[in-house]
PyMOL commands that place a pseudoatom at each C-alpha (Angstrom):
pseudoatom trace, name=CA, resn=UNK, resi=1, chain=A, elem=C, hetatm=0, pos=[8.425, 28.959, 19.863]
pseudoatom trace, name=CA, resn=UNK, resi=2, chain=A, elem=C, hetatm=0, pos=[6.115, 27.084, 17.501]
pseudoatom trace, name=CA, resn=UNK, resi=3, chain=A, elem=C, hetatm=0, pos=[6.929, 25.488, 14.174]
pseudoatom trace, name=CA, resn=UNK, resi=4, chain=A, elem=C, hetatm=0, pos=[4.910, 23.587, 11.611]
pseudoatom trace, name=CA, resn=UNK, resi=5, chain=A, elem=C, hetatm=0, pos=[5.762, 19.891, 11.441]
pseudoatom trace, name=CA, resn=UNK, resi=6, chain=A, elem=C, hetatm=0, pos=[6.105, 18.840, 7.807]
pseudoatom trace, name=CA, resn=UNK, resi=7, chain=A, elem=C, hetatm=0, pos=[6.048, 15.196, 6.738]
pseudoatom trace, name=CA, resn=UNK, resi=8, chain=A, elem=C, hetatm=0, pos=[8.359, 14.504, 3.806]
pseudoatom trace, name=CA, resn=UNK, resi=9, chain=A, elem=C, hetatm=0, pos=[7.571, 10.868, 2.886]
pseudoatom trace, name=CA, resn=UNK, resi=10, chain=A, elem=C, hetatm=0, pos=[9.941, 10.935, -0.102]
pseudoatom trace, name=CA, resn=UNK, resi=11, chain=A, elem=C, hetatm=0, pos=[12.847, 11.317, 2.337]
pseudoatom trace, name=CA, resn=UNK, resi=12, chain=A, elem=C, hetatm=0, pos=[11.269, 9.486, 5.325]
pseudoatom trace, name=CA, resn=UNK, resi=13, chain=A, elem=C, hetatm=0, pos=[11.647, 12.729, 7.284]
pseudoatom trace, name=CA, resn=UNK, resi=14, chain=A, elem=C, hetatm=0, pos=[9.650, 14.934, 9.560]
pseudoatom trace, name=CA, resn=UNK, resi=15, chain=A, elem=C, hetatm=0, pos=[10.917, 18.478, 9.202]
pseudoatom trace, name=CA, resn=UNK, resi=16, chain=A, elem=C, hetatm=0, pos=[10.799, 22.025, 10.451]
pseudoatom trace, name=CA, resn=UNK, resi=17, chain=A, elem=C, hetatm=0, pos=[11.625, 24.716, 7.899]
pseudoatom trace, name=CA, resn=UNK, resi=18, chain=A, elem=C, hetatm=0, pos=[13.090, 27.656, 9.811]
pseudoatom trace, name=CA, resn=UNK, resi=19, chain=A, elem=C, hetatm=0, pos=[14.276, 30.602, 7.759]
pseudoatom trace, name=CA, resn=UNK, resi=20, chain=A, elem=C, hetatm=0, pos=[16.453, 28.976, 5.074]
pseudoatom trace, name=CA, resn=UNK, resi=21, chain=A, elem=C, hetatm=0, pos=[17.314, 25.973, 7.277]
pseudoatom trace, name=CA, resn=UNK, resi=22, chain=A, elem=C, hetatm=0, pos=[15.742, 22.535, 7.664]
pseudoatom trace, name=CA, resn=UNK, resi=23, chain=A, elem=C, hetatm=0, pos=[15.843, 20.575, 10.909]
pseudoatom trace, name=CA, resn=UNK, resi=24, chain=A, elem=C, hetatm=0, pos=[14.676, 16.988, 10.548]
pseudoatom trace, name=CA, resn=UNK, resi=25, chain=A, elem=C, hetatm=0, pos=[14.289, 13.516, 11.999]
pseudoatom trace, name=CA, resn=UNK, resi=26, chain=A, elem=C, hetatm=0, pos=[14.607, 10.536, 9.674]
pseudoatom trace, name=CA, resn=UNK, resi=27, chain=A, elem=C, hetatm=0, pos=[12.563, 7.405, 10.298]
pseudoatom trace, name=CA, resn=UNK, resi=28, chain=A, elem=C, hetatm=0, pos=[12.369, 3.873, 8.959]
pseudoatom trace, name=CA, resn=UNK, resi=29, chain=A, elem=C, hetatm=0, pos=[9.005, 2.093, 9.170]
pseudoatom trace, name=CA, resn=UNK, resi=30, chain=A, elem=C, hetatm=0, pos=[9.643, -1.505, 10.165]
pseudoatom trace, name=CA, resn=UNK, resi=31, chain=A, elem=C, hetatm=0, pos=[6.318, -3.314, 10.470]
pseudoatom trace, name=CA, resn=UNK, resi=32, chain=A, elem=C, hetatm=0, pos=[4.615, -0.332, 12.098]
pseudoatom trace, name=CA, resn=UNK, resi=33, chain=A, elem=C, hetatm=0, pos=[7.446, 0.455, 14.492]
pseudoatom trace, name=CA, resn=UNK, resi=34, chain=A, elem=C, hetatm=0, pos=[8.980, 3.757, 13.515]
pseudoatom trace, name=CA, resn=UNK, resi=35, chain=A, elem=C, hetatm=0, pos=[12.746, 3.554, 13.924]
pseudoatom trace, name=CA, resn=UNK, resi=36, chain=A, elem=C, hetatm=0, pos=[14.068, 7.075, 14.496]
pseudoatom trace, name=CA, resn=UNK, resi=37, chain=A, elem=C, hetatm=0, pos=[17.439, 6.888, 12.827]
pseudoatom trace, name=CA, resn=UNK, resi=38, chain=A, elem=C, hetatm=0, pos=[18.851, 10.396, 12.520]
pseudoatom trace, name=CA, resn=UNK, resi=39, chain=A, elem=C, hetatm=0, pos=[18.226, 13.819, 14.061]
pseudoatom trace, name=CA, resn=UNK, resi=40, chain=A, elem=C, hetatm=0, pos=[19.695, 16.914, 12.405]
pseudoatom trace, name=CA, resn=UNK, resi=41, chain=A, elem=C, hetatm=0, pos=[19.525, 20.528, 13.522]
pseudoatom trace, name=CA, resn=UNK, resi=42, chain=A, elem=C, hetatm=0, pos=[21.701, 22.921, 11.512]
pseudoatom trace, name=CA, resn=UNK, resi=43, chain=A, elem=C, hetatm=0, pos=[24.361, 24.625, 13.623]
pseudoatom trace, name=CA, resn=UNK, resi=44, chain=A, elem=C, hetatm=0, pos=[22.740, 27.992, 12.901]
pseudoatom trace, name=CA, resn=UNK, resi=45, chain=A, elem=C, hetatm=0, pos=[19.695, 26.807, 14.879]
pseudoatom trace, name=CA, resn=UNK, resi=46, chain=A, elem=C, hetatm=0, pos=[21.597, 25.125, 17.707]
pseudoatom trace, name=CA, resn=UNK, resi=47, chain=A, elem=C, hetatm=0, pos=[20.980, 25.821, 21.369]
pseudoatom trace, name=CA, resn=UNK, resi=48, chain=A, elem=C, hetatm=0, pos=[17.311, 26.752, 20.960]
pseudoatom trace, name=CA, resn=UNK, resi=49, chain=A, elem=C, hetatm=0, pos=[15.688, 23.448, 21.974]
pseudoatom trace, name=CA, resn=UNK, resi=50, chain=A, elem=C, hetatm=0, pos=[14.607, 22.740, 18.411]
pseudoatom trace, name=CA, resn=UNK, resi=51, chain=A, elem=C, hetatm=0, pos=[15.683, 19.069, 18.431]
pseudoatom trace, name=CA, resn=UNK, resi=52, chain=A, elem=C, hetatm=0, pos=[13.604, 18.363, 21.536]
pseudoatom trace, name=CA, resn=UNK, resi=53, chain=A, elem=C, hetatm=0, pos=[10.535, 20.180, 20.212]
pseudoatom trace, name=CA, resn=UNK, resi=54, chain=A, elem=C, hetatm=0, pos=[10.872, 18.415, 16.854]
pseudoatom trace, name=CA, resn=UNK, resi=55, chain=A, elem=C, hetatm=0, pos=[11.205, 15.013, 18.507]
pseudoatom trace, name=CA, resn=UNK, resi=56, chain=A, elem=C, hetatm=0, pos=[8.170, 15.579, 20.723]
pseudoatom trace, name=CA, resn=UNK, resi=57, chain=A, elem=C, hetatm=0, pos=[6.109, 16.632, 17.698]
pseudoatom trace, name=CA, resn=UNK, resi=58, chain=A, elem=C, hetatm=0, pos=[7.260, 13.526, 15.805]
pseudoatom trace, name=CA, resn=UNK, resi=59, chain=A, elem=C, hetatm=0, pos=[6.439, 11.274, 18.771]
pseudoatom trace, name=CA, resn=UNK, resi=60, chain=A, elem=C, hetatm=0, pos=[2.964, 12.795, 18.967]
pseudoatom trace, name=CA, resn=UNK, resi=61, chain=A, elem=C, hetatm=0, pos=[2.439, 12.364, 15.218]
pseudoatom trace, name=CA, resn=UNK, resi=62, chain=A, elem=C, hetatm=0, pos=[3.286, 8.668, 15.429]
pseudoatom trace, name=CA, resn=UNK, resi=63, chain=A, elem=C, hetatm=0, pos=[1.173, 8.225, 18.565]
pseudoatom trace, name=CA, resn=UNK, resi=64, chain=A, elem=C, hetatm=0, pos=[-1.793, 9.753, 16.700]
pseudoatom trace, name=CA, resn=UNK, resi=65, chain=A, elem=C, hetatm=0, pos=[-1.200, 7.141, 13.973]
pseudoatom trace, name=CA, resn=UNK, resi=66, chain=A, elem=C, hetatm=0, pos=[-1.172, 4.348, 16.566]
pseudoatom trace, name=CA, resn=UNK, resi=67, chain=A, elem=C, hetatm=0, pos=[2.519, 3.634, 16.001]
pseudoatom trace, name=CA, resn=UNK, resi=68, chain=A, elem=C, hetatm=0, pos=[5.386, 3.132, 18.431]
pseudoatom trace, name=CA, resn=UNK, resi=69, chain=A, elem=C, hetatm=0, pos=[8.910, 4.459, 18.030]
pseudoatom trace, name=CA, resn=UNK, resi=70, chain=A, elem=C, hetatm=0, pos=[12.299, 2.800, 18.373]
pseudoatom trace, name=CA, resn=UNK, resi=71, chain=A, elem=C, hetatm=0, pos=[15.254, 4.990, 19.355]
pseudoatom trace, name=CA, resn=UNK, resi=72, chain=A, elem=C, hetatm=0, pos=[18.235, 4.410, 17.077]
pseudoatom trace, name=CA, resn=UNK, resi=73, chain=A, elem=C, hetatm=0, pos=[20.001, 7.757, 16.837]
pseudoatom trace, name=CA, resn=UNK, resi=74, chain=A, elem=C, hetatm=0, pos=[22.024, 8.961, 19.814]
pseudoatom trace, name=CA, resn=UNK, resi=75, chain=A, elem=C, hetatm=0, pos=[19.850, 12.035, 20.396]
pseudoatom trace, name=CA, resn=UNK, resi=76, chain=A, elem=C, hetatm=0, pos=[16.636, 9.994, 20.609]
pseudoatom trace, name=CA, resn=UNK, resi=77, chain=A, elem=C, hetatm=0, pos=[18.308, 7.374, 22.827]
pseudoatom trace, name=CA, resn=UNK, resi=78, chain=A, elem=C, hetatm=0, pos=[19.450, 10.115, 25.235]
pseudoatom trace, name=CA, resn=UNK, resi=79, chain=A, elem=C, hetatm=0, pos=[15.985, 11.720, 25.195]
pseudoatom trace, name=CA, resn=UNK, resi=80, chain=A, elem=C, hetatm=0, pos=[14.343, 8.383, 25.974]
pseudoatom trace, name=CA, resn=UNK, resi=81, chain=A, elem=C, hetatm=0, pos=[16.710, 7.775, 28.909]
pseudoatom trace, name=CA, resn=UNK, resi=82, chain=A, elem=C, hetatm=0, pos=[16.185, 11.282, 30.350]
pseudoatom trace, name=CA, resn=UNK, resi=83, chain=A, elem=C, hetatm=0, pos=[12.404, 11.407, 29.838]
pseudoatom trace, name=CA, resn=UNK, resi=84, chain=A, elem=C, hetatm=0, pos=[10.735, 8.279, 31.214]
pseudoatom trace, name=CA, resn=UNK, resi=85, chain=A, elem=C, hetatm=0, pos=[7.369, 10.064, 31.035]
pseudoatom trace, name=CA, resn=UNK, resi=86, chain=A, elem=C, hetatm=0, pos=[7.505, 9.470, 27.254]
pseudoatom trace, name=CA, resn=UNK, resi=87, chain=A, elem=C, hetatm=0, pos=[7.951, 5.682, 27.652]
pseudoatom trace, name=CA, resn=UNK, resi=88, chain=A, elem=C, hetatm=0, pos=[4.491, 4.974, 26.206]
pseudoatom trace, name=CA, resn=UNK, resi=89, chain=A, elem=C, hetatm=0, pos=[5.636, 6.392, 22.847]
pseudoatom trace, name=CA, resn=UNK, resi=90, chain=A, elem=C, hetatm=0, pos=[8.384, 3.792, 22.446]
pseudoatom trace, name=CA, resn=UNK, resi=91, chain=A, elem=C, hetatm=0, pos=[8.155, 0.104, 21.557]
pseudoatom trace, name=CA, resn=UNK, resi=92, chain=A, elem=C, hetatm=0, pos=[9.307, -2.236, 24.286]
for i in range(1, 92): cmd.bond("trace and resi %d" % i, "trace and resi %d" % (i + 1))
show_as sticks, trace
zoom trace
């Protein structure tokens, strides 16, 4: 399953557009640290691993920009705890 990651700077979102639905992660840039504040996957898309794929794509996008992430939403916090191999993507 592959989706195109779309940056929506007007909404501080990274998004996937899937059929008529939009899954997204909202961020807040605080001095170069990207605070991931909200993860939304519409219920119609639930159970397909979309949130994880979206988050990994967002982490890679910020890594490519030389930025670190800060987990603020519960989904990202849980991902960070369960996936220590992604520790380099997060600010300490």
